C-alpha positions in Angstrom: -39.2 8.1 -2.1 -37.2 5.5 0.2 -33.8 5.8 1.6 -31.4 3.0 2.1 -28.6 2.9 4.2 -25.5 1.2 3.1 -23.0 0.1 5.7 -19.2 -0.6 5.0 -18.3 -4.1 5.4 -16.3 -5.1 8.4 -12.9 -6.8 8.0 -11.0 -9.1 10.2 -7.3 -7.8 10.7 -4.4 -8.8 12.3 -1.5 -6.5 13.4 1.8 -6.9 14.3 3.4 -4.5 16.8 7.1 -4.2 17.7 9.5 -2.0 19.5 13.2 -1.8 20.9 13.7 1.7 21.9 12.6 4.3 24.5 11.1 1.8 27.0 9.7 -0.8 24.3 7.1 -2.1 26.8 5.7 1.5 27.3 5.6 1.9 23.2 3.9 -1.5 22.6 1.1 -0.5 25.0 0.9 2.9 23.6 0.3 1.5 20.1 -2.0 -1.1 21.3 -4.1 2.1 22.8 -3.9 4.0 19.5 -5.0 1.0 17.7 -8.0 0.7 20.0 -8.9 4.2 19.0 -8.6 3.9 15.5 -11.5 5.3 13.5 -13.8 3.0 11.8 -12.3 0.1 13.9 -12.5 -1.9 17.1 -9.8 -3.8 18.8 -11.2 -7.2 19.4 -8.4 -9.3 20.8 -4.6 -8.8 22.1 -1.8 -11.2 22.7 0.8 -11.2 25.4 3.9 -9.3 25.1 7.1 -11.2 24.0 10.7 -10.4 24.3 12.4 -11.2 21.5 16.4 -11.1 20.0 16.7 -8.8 17.0 16.9 -10.5 13.4 18.9 -9.2 10.7 20.7 -6.4 12.2 21.9 -8.0 15.6 23.9 -4.9 17.0 20.6 -3.4 18.9 18.3 -4.1 21.9 16.0 -6.8 22.2 12.3 -6.3 20.8 8.9 -6.4 22.7 6.5 -7.9 20.3 2.6 -8.4 20.3 -0.3 -9.2 17.9 -3.8 -7.6 18.1 -6.9 -8.4 16.1 -8.9 -5.5 14.6 -12.5 -5.4 12.9 -12.2 -2.6 10.6 -14.1 -1.0 7.7 -11.0 0.5 6.4 -9.6 -0.6 3.1 -6.3 -2.0 3.2 -4.4 1.1 2.1 -6.5 3.4 4.4 -5.6 0.8 7.2 -1.8 1.1 6.4 -2.0 4.9 6.2 -3.6 5.1 9.3 -0.6 2.8 10.9 1.9 4.7 9.6 0.5 8.1 11.1 0.5 6.0 14.6 4.1 5.2 14.0 4.7 8.7 13.1 2.8 10.2 16.3 4.9 7.9 18.2 8.3 9.4 17.0 9.1 6.6 14.4 12.0 7.7 11.8 12.8 5.3 9.1 16.4 4.9 8.6 17.6 1.8 7.2 15.8 -1.8 6.9 15.8 -3.8 10.2 17.0 -0.6 12.0 16.3 0.0 15.8 12.8 1.5 16.2 10.4 3.1 18.6 7.2 1.4 17.2 6.7 -0.8 14.1 3.0 -1.8 13.0 2.8 -4.2 10.3 -0.4 -5.8 8.8 -0.3 -9.3 9.2 -3.3 -10.5 7.5 -6.8 -8.4 6.1 -9.1 -11.3 5.7 -7.8 -13.8 3.6 -6.8 -11.2 1.0 -3.6 -12.2 -1.0 -2.5 -8.7 -2.4 0.6 -7.1 -3.9 1.5 -3.5 -5.1 4.3 -1.1 -4.6 3.3 0.1 -1.1 1.6 -3.2 0.2 2.1 -7.0 0.3 -0.8 -9.0 2.0 -0.3 -11.4 3.8 2.7 -9.6 5.3 5.8 -11.4 2.9 7.9 -12.8 6.0 5.3 -13.3 8.8 5.5 -17.1 8.2 9.3 -17.1 9.1 9.0 -15.1 12.3 8.3 -16.6 15.5 8.1 -13.2 17.0 4.7 -12.8 15.1 3.5 -16.5 14.9 3.5 -17.0 18.3 1.3 -14.1 19.5 -0.9 -14.6 16.5 -1.4 -18.2 17.3 -2.1 -17.3 20.8 -5.1 -15.1 19.9 -6.3 -17.0 16.8 -5.5 -20.8 17.2 -6.9 -21.7 13.7 -5.2 -19.0 11.9 -4.4 -19.9 8.1 -1.8 -17.5 6.3 -2.9 -17.9 2.7 0.0 -19.3 0.5 1.7 -20.8 3.6 -0.7 -22.7 5.7 -1.4 -22.8 9.2 0.0 -20.8 11.8 1.0 -23.7 13.9 2.9 -25.3 10.8 4.7 -22.1 10.2 5.6 -21.8 13.6 6.9 -25.4 14.2 9.8 -24.4 11.3 11.0 -21.5 13.3 12.9 -23.6 15.6 16.2 -21.2 15.4 14.2 -18.2 17.0 13.6 -17.8 20.7 11.2 -15.4 22.4 9.9 -15.3 26.0 6.3 -14.2 27.4 6.6 -11.2 29.2 3.0 -10.1 30.1 -0.4 -11.1 29.1 -2.5 -8.3 27.8 -6.1 -9.0 28.7 
């Protein structure tokens, strides 16, 4: 009898990080550290940190945003659960849409998967409209394409009303 070892497939995933409460710079860096330690995953790239004005609810502090690339053997739903656990560990409490937050982690892209259920939509449904996601993503993956929307560079060119400033390169 021979034994065969099976390995789980490795998926390329991009995660957005954002914070505008309780020292946002430290919160995003802490989020990156926790993502780097995520089981069955490896942090491959991290973008610079960016300061951006809030969208939707404008009466709140500016955000610090970044994007990281992971390689993971987790399924999309297991990854989502892990991200929600990290948010909870960091003290995130969900109050209302576009509310200030300690740490927000969003799956932007999971390979080229297009998926929709009551808990998860891939790619992230509004990422193609958000400069604070597109600019850091473009920085770490210049040839990135958003399924159903085109290249990240093309999407970013349509976000002319949004401004962001680079704070620090995280290498």
